[in-house]
C-alpha positions in Angstrom: 132.1 86.7 136.6 132.5 84.2 139.5 129.6 85.8 141.3 127.4 85.6 138.3 128.3 82.0 137.7 127.6 81.0 141.4 124.3 82.7 141.3 123.5 80.9 138.1 124.0 77.6 139.8 121.8 78.5 142.7 119.1 79.9 140.3 119.3 76.7 138.2 118.7 74.5 141.3 115.8 76.7 142.5 114.2 76.8 139.1 114.3 73.0 138.7 113.0 72.3 142.2 110.2 74.9 141.9 109.2 73.5 138.6 108.9 69.9 139.9 107.1 70.9 143.1 104.8 73.3 141.4 103.8 70.8 138.7 103.1 68.1 141.3 100.4 70.4 142.7 98.1 69.5 139.8 99.1 71.5 136.7 98.3 69.6 133.5 101.1 68.6 131.2 101.8 70.6 128.0 102.3 68.9 124.6 105.9 68.5 123.5 106.9 71.1 120.9 107.5 68.6 118.2 104.1 67.0 118.6 105.6 63.6 119.3 103.1 61.6 121.3 103.9 59.2 124.1 103.1 56.2 121.9 105.9 57.2 119.5 103.6 58.5 116.7 104.0 62.0 115.2 101.4 64.3 113.8 103.0 64.5 110.3 102.0 67.5 108.2 100.5 69.7 111.0 103.5 72.0 111.3 102.7 75.7 111.8 105.4 78.2 111.1 105.9 82.0 111.3 108.5 82.2 108.5 106.4 84.8 106.5 105.5 86.7 109.7 102.1 85.1 109.9 101.0 81.8 111.2 100.8 79.3 108.3 100.9 75.6 107.8 104.3 74.7 106.4 102.7 73.2 103.3 101.2 76.6 102.4 104.5 78.5 102.6 105.8 79.2 99.0 109.4 78.8 100.0 111.8 76.2 101.3 111.6 76.2 105.1 113.2 73.6 107.4 111.8 73.4 110.9 113.6 71.8 113.9 112.1 71.6 117.4 114.0 71.7 120.7 113.4 68.0 121.4 114.7 67.1 117.9 117.9 69.1 118.6 118.4 67.3 121.9 117.6 63.8 120.5 120.1 64.4 117.6 122.9 65.5 119.9 122.8 69.1 118.7 123.8 71.5 121.5 125.5 74.4 119.8 124.3 76.7 117.0 127.3 75.6 115.0 125.9 72.0 114.9 122.5 73.1 113.3 123.7 71.8 109.9 123.5 68.2 111.2 119.7 68.4 110.9 119.3 70.8 108.0 120.4 69.9 104.5 122.0 72.5 102.3 122.9 74.5 105.4 126.4 74.9 106.9 127.3 76.8 110.0 130.9 77.7 109.2 133.7 79.3 111.3 136.1 81.9 110.1 138.6 82.0 113.0 136.3 82.6 116.0 133.5 84.2 113.9 130.4 82.2 113.0 129.2 82.5 109.4 126.1 80.5 108.3 125.9 79.3 104.7 122.6 78.4 102.9 122.7 77.0 99.4 126.3 78.1 99.0 125.6 81.7 99.9 127.9 82.9 102.7 130.4 85.5 103.7 134.1 85.1 104.4 134.8 88.6 105.8 135.1 89.3 109.5 136.3 92.1 111.7 134.8 95.0 113.7 131.2 95.5 112.9 131.1 93.1 110.0 127.9 91.1 109.4 126.9 87.8 107.7 124.6 87.5 104.7 122.3 85.1 106.4 120.0 87.0 108.7 119.7 85.5 112.2 116.7 86.4 114.3 115.9 85.4 117.9 112.2 86.0 118.8 111.9 88.3 115.8 114.9 90.5 116.7 118.0 90.7 114.4 121.2 89.3 115.9 124.2 90.7 114.0 127.2 89.6 116.0 129.4 86.8 114.5 131.2 86.3 117.8 128.3 85.9 120.3 125.7 84.1 118.2 127.5 80.7 118.6 125.6 79.9 121.8 124.2 76.6 123.0 120.5 76.0 122.1 118.4 76.3 125.3 114.8 77.2 126.2 113.7 76.8 122.5 110.4 76.3 120.8 111.9 75.7 117.4 114.4 76.8 114.7 113.1 77.7 111.2 115.6 77.9 108.3 114.3 79.9 105.3 116.3 79.1 102.2 116.8 81.8 99.5 116.9 85.6 99.6 114.5 87.0 102.3 115.3 90.7 101.9 111.6 91.8 101.6 110.4 90.4 104.9 113.8 90.3 106.8 115.7 93.1 105.3 119.4 93.7 104.8 121.9 90.9 105.0 119.5 88.1 104.2 120.7 87.4 100.7 121.3 83.7 101.5 118.3 83.2 103.7 117.3 83.6 107.3 117.5 81.5 110.5 114.6 82.2 112.9 115.1 81.0 116.5 112.0 81.1 118.6 112.2 80.6 122.4 109.5 79.6 124.8 106.9 82.1 125.9 104.9 81.6 129.2 101.2 80.9 128.9 98.2 80.3 131.0 99.2 76.9 132.3 102.2 75.9 134.4 105.0 74.2 132.6 108.3 72.8 133.7 110.9 70.8 131.8 114.6 70.1 131.8 117.4 67.6 131.5 120.9 66.8 132.9 123.5 64.9 130.8 127.0 63.7 131.4 129.5 62.3 128.9 133.1 61.7 128.1 135.5 64.7 128.1 133.8 65.5 131.4 130.9 66.9 129.4 128.1 68.2 131.7 124.9 69.9 130.6 122.1 71.0 132.8 119.0 72.8 131.4 115.7 73.8 133.1 112.7 75.8 132.1 109.7 76.9 134.3 106.7 79.0 133.3 103.7 79.9 135.4 100.7 82.2 135.3 100.8 84.9 137.9 97.4 86.4 137.1 95.2 84.1 135.0 94.9 85.3 131.4 96.7 88.6 132.3 100.2 88.0 133.6 102.7 85.0 133.2 106.4 84.5 133.8 108.9 82.1 132.4 112.6 81.5 133.1 115.1 79.2 131.6 118.6 78.5 132.9 121.4 76.5 131.2 124.9 75.4 131.8 127.3 73.4 129.6 131.0 72.6 130.3 133.6 70.1 129.3 137.4 69.7 129.3 137.7 69.9 125.6 139.6 67.5 123.3 142.7 69.5 122.4 145.8 68.6 124.4 149.0 70.5 125.3 151.6 67.9 125.9 154.4 70.2 127.2 152.6 72.7 129.5 152.0 76.4 128.7 154.7 79.0 129.4 154.1 81.0 132.6 154.2 84.8 132.4 152.7 87.6 134.4 149.8 88.4 132.0 148.5 84.9 131.4 149.0 83.8 135.0 146.8 86.7 136.2 144.0 85.3 134.0 144.4 81.5 134.0 145.8 78.8 136.1 149.0 77.3 134.8 148.5 74.4 132.4 149.0 70.9 133.7 150.0 69.8 130.1 146.6 68.3 129.4 143.5 70.2 128.4 144.2 73.2 126.3 140.7 74.4 125.3 138.0 73.7 127.9 134.5 74.8 126.9 132.1 76.7 129.2 128.7 78.2 128.6 125.9 79.7 130.8 122.7 81.4 130.0 119.6 82.8 131.7 116.5 83.7 129.7 113.4 85.2 131.2 110.1 86.5 129.8 107.2 88.3 131.4 104.0 88.3 129.4 101.4 91.0 130.2 97.9 91.2 128.6 96.1 94.2 129.9 93.2 93.4 127.6 92.3 90.4 125.4 93.5 92.3 122.3 96.8 93.8 123.6 99.8 91.8 124.8 103.4 92.8 125.8 106.2 90.3 126.3 109.3 91.6 127.9 112.5 89.6 128.1 115.9 89.7 129.7 118.7 87.4 128.6 122.2 86.9 129.9 124.8 84.7 128.3 128.5 83.7 128.8 130.6 81.5 126.6 134.3 80.5 126.4 135.2 78.4 123.4 139.0 78.7 122.7 139.3 75.7 120.3 140.1 77.7 117.2 143.1 79.4 119.0 144.5 76.1 120.4 146.0 75.1 117.1 149.2 73.7 115.8 150.8 74.7 112.5 149.4 72.3 109.9 152.6 72.8 107.8 154.8 71.6 110.6 156.5 68.2 110.2 155.5 67.4 113.8 151.8 68.3 113.3 149.4 66.1 115.3 145.6 66.2 115.3 144.1 67.6 118.5 147.5 68.8 119.9 148.5 72.4 120.3 151.9 74.0 120.6 150.8 77.6 121.4 152.9 79.0 124.3 150.0 79.9 126.6 146.3 79.1 127.3 144.1 80.8 124.7 140.8 82.5 125.5 137.7 83.2 123.4 135.1 84.6 125.7 131.8 86.4 125.0 129.2 87.6 127.4 126.3 90.0 127.2 123.0 91.3 128.4 119.9 91.6 126.2 116.6 93.3 126.8 113.6 92.8 124.5 110.0 93.9 124.3 107.4 92.5 121.9 104.0 94.1 121.5 101.0 92.7 119.7 97.7 94.6 119.2 94.7 92.9 117.6 92.5 95.4 115.8 90.2 92.7 114.6 88.9 93.6 111.1 91.4 96.5 111.0 94.4 94.1 111.2 97.2 93.4 113.7 100.1 95.5 114.7 103.3 93.9 116.1 106.4 95.6 117.4 109.8 94.2 118.3 112.3 96.2 120.3 115.7 94.9 121.3 118.9 96.2 122.9 122.1 94.1 123.4 125.2 95.1 125.3 127.9 92.5 124.6 131.6 92.0 125.2 134.1 89.6 123.7 137.6 88.9 124.8 140.2 86.9 122.8 143.8 86.0 123.8 145.8 84.0 121.3 149.0 83.7 119.3 149.0 84.8 115.7 152.6 84.4 114.5 154.5 81.9 116.6 156.6 82.5 118.4 156.6 86.3 118.0 153.2 87.8 118.4 150.5 87.3 121.0 147.3 89.3 120.8 144.7 90.3 123.3 141.6 91.7 121.5 138.5 93.0 123.2 135.2 93.9 121.4 132.4 96.0 122.8 129.1 96.1 121.0 125.8 98.0 121.7 123.0 97.2 119.3 119.5 98.6 119.1 116.7 97.2 116.9 113.2 98.5 116.4 110.7 97.0 114.0 106.9 97.5 113.3 104.8 95.1 111.3 101.1 95.7 110.2 99.1 92.8 108.9 95.6 93.4 107.5 93.0 91.8 105.1 91.2 94.8 103.5 89.1 92.5 101.4 88.5 88.7 101.6 90.8 88.1 98.6 93.5 90.6 99.5 96.0 90.7 102.4 98.7 93.2 103.1 101.8 93.0 105.3 103.8 96.2 105.7 106.4 97.5 108.1 109.5 99.5 108.9 112.7 98.9 110.8 115.4 101.0 112.5 118.8 99.5 113.4 121.8 101.1 115.1 125.0 99.4 116.0 128.1 100.7 117.8 131.1 98.4 117.7 134.5 99.1 119.3 137.6 97.0 119.3 140.7 97.4 121.4 143.7 95.3 120.6 147.0 94.8 122.4 149.8 93.1 120.4 152.7 91.3 122.0 151.4 91.8 125.5 152.6 88.3 126.5 156.3 89.0 126.1 156.9 91.8 128.5 156.1 94.8 126.3 153.4 96.2 124.0 154.4 96.4 120.4 151.1 97.9 119.3 148.0 99.3 121.0 145.0 99.9 118.7 141.4 101.2 119.0 138.9 101.0 116.3 135.1 101.8 116.1 132.6 100.8 113.4 129.1 102.3 113.6 126.2 101.3 111.4 122.8 103.0 111.1 120.0 101.6 108.9 116.4 102.4 108.0 114.0 100.4 105.9 110.4 100.0 104.9 108.6 97.2 103.1 105.2 96.1 101.8 104.1 92.6 100.7 100.7 92.0 99.4 98.9 88.8 98.3 95.8 88.5 96.0 93.6 85.5 95.7 93.1 85.5 92.0 90.9 82.4 92.0 90.0 80.1 94.8 93.2 78.2 94.4 95.6 80.7 92.8 97.5 83.2 94.8 99.8 86.1 93.6 102.2 87.9 95.9 104.3 90.9 95.2 106.3 93.2 97.4 109.5 95.1 98.0 111.7 96.7 100.6 113.7 100.0 100.5 116.8 100.0 102.6 119.3 102.9 103.5 122.5 102.1 105.3 125.2 104.4 106.7 128.5 103.2 108.1 131.4 105.0 109.7 134.9 103.5 110.4 137.4 105.2 112.7 140.8 103.9 113.6 143.0 105.9 116.0 146.3 104.5 114.8 145.9 104.4 111.1 143.5 107.2 110.1 145.3 110.5 110.5 142.8 112.1 108.1 139.9 111.1 110.2 137.0 108.6 109.9 135.7 107.1 106.6 132.0 107.2 106.1 129.8 105.8 103.3 126.1 105.2 102.6 124.2 102.7 100.4 120.6 102.5 99.3 118.8 99.7 97.6 115.3 98.4 96.7 114.7 94.6 96.7 111.5 93.4 95.1 110.0 89.9 94.9 107.1 88.1 93.3 105.5 84.7 94.0 102.7 82.6 92.4 101.2 79.7 94.3 98.6 77.2 93.1 96.8 75.0 95.7 95.7 71.7 94.2 94.0 70.9 97.5 94.5 71.9 101.2 97.4 69.4 101.4 99.3 70.1 98.1 100.8 73.3 96.6 103.1 74.3 93.8 104.8 77.7 93.6 107.3 79.8 91.6 109.1 82.9 92.7 111.6 85.6 91.7 113.3 87.3 94.7 116.2 89.6 95.2 118.7 90.1 98.1 120.9 92.9 99.3 123.9 92.7 101.6 125.1 96.2 102.5 128.4 97.5 101.4 131.2 97.8 104.0 134.6 99.3 104.7 137.8 97.2 105.1 138.8 97.2 108.7 142.5 97.2 107.8 144.6 99.5 105.8 144.1 100.7 103.1 140.5 100.9 104.4 138.9 100.6 101.0 135.1 100.8 100.5 133.5 97.5 99.4 130.4 97.5 97.2 127.2 95.8 98.3 126.5 92.3 97.0 123.2 91.5 95.4 121.4 88.4 94.3 118.5 87.5 92.0 117.0 84.1 92.7 114.6 82.1 90.6 112.8 79.2 92.4 110.1 76.6 91.8 108.8 74.2 94.3 106.2 71.5 95.2 104.8 70.6 98.6 102.5 67.9 99.8 101.4 67.0 103.4 99.3 64.0 104.3 98.5 62.4 107.7 101.4 59.8 107.3 103.9 61.6 105.1 105.2 64.9 104.0 107.3 65.8 101.0 108.7 69.0 99.5 111.2 69.8 96.7 112.5 73.0 95.2 114.8 73.9 92.3 116.6 77.2 92.2 119.0 79.4 90.1 120.9 82.4 91.5 122.6 85.3 89.7 125.0 86.4 92.4 126.8 89.8 91.9 129.7 91.5 93.6 130.4 88.9 96.2 132.2 90.3 99.2 135.3 88.0 99.7 137.7 88.1 102.7 141.1 86.6 102.9 143.9 86.7 105.4 147.1 88.4 104.1 150.0 86.6 105.7 152.7 89.1 104.4 152.3 91.7 107.2 153.1 91.7 110.9 149.8 91.3 112.6 146.4 90.3 111.2 145.4 91.9 108.0 142.0 90.9 106.5 141.6 91.9 102.9 138.1 92.5 101.6 137.4 92.6 97.9 134.5 92.2 95.5 134.4 89.2 93.1 132.6 90.0 89.9 129.9 87.4 90.5 128.9 83.8 90.8 126.4 81.3 89.5 124.5 79.0 91.9 121.9 76.4 91.1 120.6 73.3 92.7 117.7 71.1 94.1 116.5 70.4 97.6 114.3 67.5 98.7 112.9 66.8 102.1 110.5 64.1 103.3 108.9 62.6 106.4 107.1 59.3 106.5 105.4 57.2 109.1 104.9 53.8 107.4 103.5 52.2 110.6 102.5 53.3 114.0 105.6 54.1 116.2 108.0 54.3 113.3 109.1 57.7 111.9 111.5 58.2 109.0 112.9 61.5 107.7 115.4 62.5 105.1 116.8 65.6 103.3 119.2 65.9 100.5 120.6 69.0 98.6 122.5 69.3 95.4 124.2 72.6 95.0 126.5 73.8 92.2 128.1 77.1 93.2 131.0 78.6 91.2 132.8 81.9 90.9 132.4 83.7 87.6 135.3 85.9 86.4 137.7 86.5 89.4 141.2 86.7 87.9 142.6 89.1 90.5 141.9 87.2 93.7 144.3 87.2 96.7 145.7 83.7 96.6 147.7 82.1 99.4 150.3 79.6 98.4 153.1 77.9 100.4 156.7 79.1 99.6 159.6 77.7 101.6 157.4 76.3 104.3 155.4 79.5 104.9 152.2 81.0 103.4 152.6 83.8 100.9 149.9 85.9 99.4 150.0 86.5 95.6 147.5 87.4 92.9 145.7 84.3 91.6 142.8 83.3 89.4 139.7 81.9 91.1 137.5 82.0 88.1 135.2 79.0 87.9 136.3 77.7 91.4 133.8 76.4 93.9 132.4 78.9 96.4 133.5 78.3 100.0 131.3 76.1 102.2 129.3 74.8 99.2 129.5 71.0 98.9 127.8 69.7 95.8 125.9 67.1 97.9 124.8 67.2 101.5 121.9 65.9 103.5 120.7 63.7 106.4 118.6 60.6 107.0 117.0 59.6 110.3 114.6 57.2 112.0 113.1 56.6 115.4 111.1 53.6 116.6 109.1 53.3 119.8 107.9 50.1 121.5 106.3 49.2 124.8 108.9 48.3 127.5 108.6 47.8 131.3 105.2 49.5 131.5 106.6 52.5 129.6 108.1 53.1 126.2 111.5 52.6 124.7 112.6 54.7 121.7 115.6 54.1 119.5 116.6 56.9 117.2 119.5 57.5 114.8 120.6 60.4 112.5 123.1 60.2 109.7 124.5 63.4 108.2 126.7 63.5 105.1 128.6 66.0 102.9 130.8 65.7 99.9 134.2 67.6 99.7 134.0 71.3 100.4 136.1 74.4 101.0 135.8 75.5 104.7 137.1 79.1 104.2 139.7 79.8 101.6 139.7 79.1 97.8 143.5 79.4 97.4 145.5 76.9 95.4 149.2 76.0 95.4 151.1 77.6 92.5 154.5 78.6 91.3 155.1 82.3 92.0 156.5 84.8 89.5 157.3 88.5 90.1 155.7 91.2 87.9 156.8 94.8 88.8 157.5 93.8 92.4 154.2 91.9 92.9 153.8 88.2 93.2 151.5 86.4 90.8 150.6 82.7 90.3 152.5 81.6 87.2 150.1 81.8 84.3 151.9 78.8 82.7 150.7 76.6 85.5 147.2 75.4 86.5 145.0 78.3 87.4 141.3 79.0 87.9 139.0 76.0 87.9 141.8 73.7 86.8 144.0 74.5 89.8 143.9 71.9 92.6 142.3 72.7 96.0 144.7 73.5 98.8 142.4 74.3 101.8 139.6 71.8 101.0 138.0 69.4 103.5 137.1 65.8 102.6 133.5 64.6 102.7 132.1 62.8 105.8 129.2 60.7 107.1 128.4 61.2 110.8 126.0 59.0 112.8 124.4 60.1 116.1 122.2 57.7 118.0 120.1 57.6 121.2 118.2 54.9 123.2 115.6 56.5 125.5 113.3 55.0 128.1 110.1 56.8 129.2 108.6 55.3 132.4 104.9 55.1 133.0 103.3 58.6 133.2 105.5 60.0 130.6 107.0 62.8 132.8 110.6 61.4 133.0 113.1 60.1 130.4 116.4 58.3 130.7 118.6 58.1 127.6 122.1 56.9 126.6 123.6 58.6 123.5 126.5 58.5 121.2 127.4 61.3 118.8 129.7 60.8 115.8 129.5 57.0 116.5 132.2 56.1 114.0 134.5 59.1 114.7 134.2 60.5 111.2 135.2 64.1 112.1 134.9 67.0 109.7 136.9 70.1 109.2 135.4 73.2 110.8 138.1 75.8 110.1 141.0 75.6 107.7 142.9 78.8 106.7 146.4 80.2 106.2 148.0 82.4 108.9 151.3 84.4 108.7 153.7 81.5 109.3 151.5 78.5 109.3 148.0 77.1 108.7 145.2 76.7 111.3 143.2 73.5 111.0 140.2 72.9 113.4 138.2 69.7 113.5 134.8 68.9 115.0 134.9 67.2 118.4 135.6 63.4 118.4 133.1 60.7 119.3 131.1 61.6 122.4 128.8 59.4 124.5 127.0 59.7 127.8 123.7 59.5 129.6 120.8 62.1 129.8 117.9 62.3 132.3 115.0 64.6 131.6 111.6 65.6 133.0 108.6 67.4 131.5 105.3 68.5 133.2 
């Protein structure tokens, strides 16, 4: 790891230097990805997206899509994937322990473990990324991020019941391009990012490389110093009694684009990433009378590392009138390592995950007739996940050594066709057939051998769109979603049914030169929700999976952008979401008994779904004015949310015993009437930046402050065996950033 990190630093310096020197030789500047001009104006309404697997103006897409560029992420102080919700209303990037679980319109998953997946599909350059541990990387080398709201199972397949997040990275072209920035802030926060692309053979061969580093000391303190022992000292230096959860991330992303003919293009990629983010494990029992925010009492330095190597190949063949064929091939070999305390002061855990994932997809797009278009394709997915766990390794002996594998294989095929019924009326209909097969094997707890199960499903959708004029559309849709069934990773290894969703949506979009506005109303019939909860009544970690009968979700989204005068840009988004369980009278409910968490049977009927605040949104502005022969830009972003449940719907109740089992006393408050235990208060965050661009427009200098008023929000809040883990977002940060772009 040290060798790789040293080489990364050298490569970073070489990339940045080569980019500056090369661009000074006469290469013309490329336009910024967010179309912001040097005079501060913005080309409102001219946003092209690939959300429906074709290039379309955003105003013509009959679905809610939020688009964020790399520059917008940097300006808003968004570095990590988990912070994406600061710029996207109705979206929450939640954490379940160290697992990342996105939520869109209240649809999320709370299950984690070997081989488990989310129900929001995450795609990087068109390739599915299933891993909840490794996806929480810093944003780097990006073109944009597109968030599709609502079920996307027809075009994006299994596990897209809530929606899809499409991350597009930069691809080299026929002109030389170089950009990057360096920033430094409090908590010793240091970020360095650089990207260079250059043609090697004009119109035929181009190469691009991006390198990235981010590190800081963290904000969680250990006031007493960690205990030394043989195992932890071999991996970490002894704590000085200060920083308990330092953050570190590196990545290298390369692409080689080869066009043997004008109609055929191959883009090959190699990506390396490393991340260590141990904040979630540097906790203190929230039930303790001595609890303090941002202070840990774990006995040793925790670790939450992930690294991996990814290889991709994208092919595109233009058959002219016969259509276009696109293929995506991806292979990822990743590794995650976690060292932490589960039940203080008794059990320490070292867990290692090994994952090898192969993706292959093929898409065919053709217009057989002027009024008829067809998009069809097929996918193959294979995932091998292995977990090795060592329990109590920190106290001189091994109490338990486990090894578990979880393998998934999936096939699917889809077709989506659109008819132009009249010049302004469009009808779309399509569907996808999916077949999943999963096998779970546990060496220690499955004497009878592995458990295997298969699921099949067909997910159709239909859309009607009417175009009043080229800048204004209305649409209505009915779509369905399918999240594959699964197998509980812990005894009794029960099989969990798939969850399905039927969504009804109607929307309106308008895009004019100085403003853009869209709104959508939706209603979801959500069935067989897969719910996960920690069971604190066993030695070790036991994740219980179960199906809730269903839920009802409805709401409204509004987004707008306005440029009232030259140089001033305003934008806002607001989402109302009502998401409630239906009948769920046999939920596993955690309640506090004699200072410890105890799991009993409770009634969650009518209670809010996790991570589904009723109101959330953002509002922002930027203004540019001439200054010192250049330009000065002041920007601000405010993000808000009402109260929400980060992870666990449990409520405090009196416990009664029925035939040896604990139940919440039916005479007390139950269901929707029971008070929330693990809820998080609402918040309003403000990020701001003042940036100066000298004459020429190639360099920028900025000062920034994130969470200006230190209104931190809860990221993770859940019961453990003898306590409760509570993790907050980072405190107010501020610093300076210097960037370049050619």
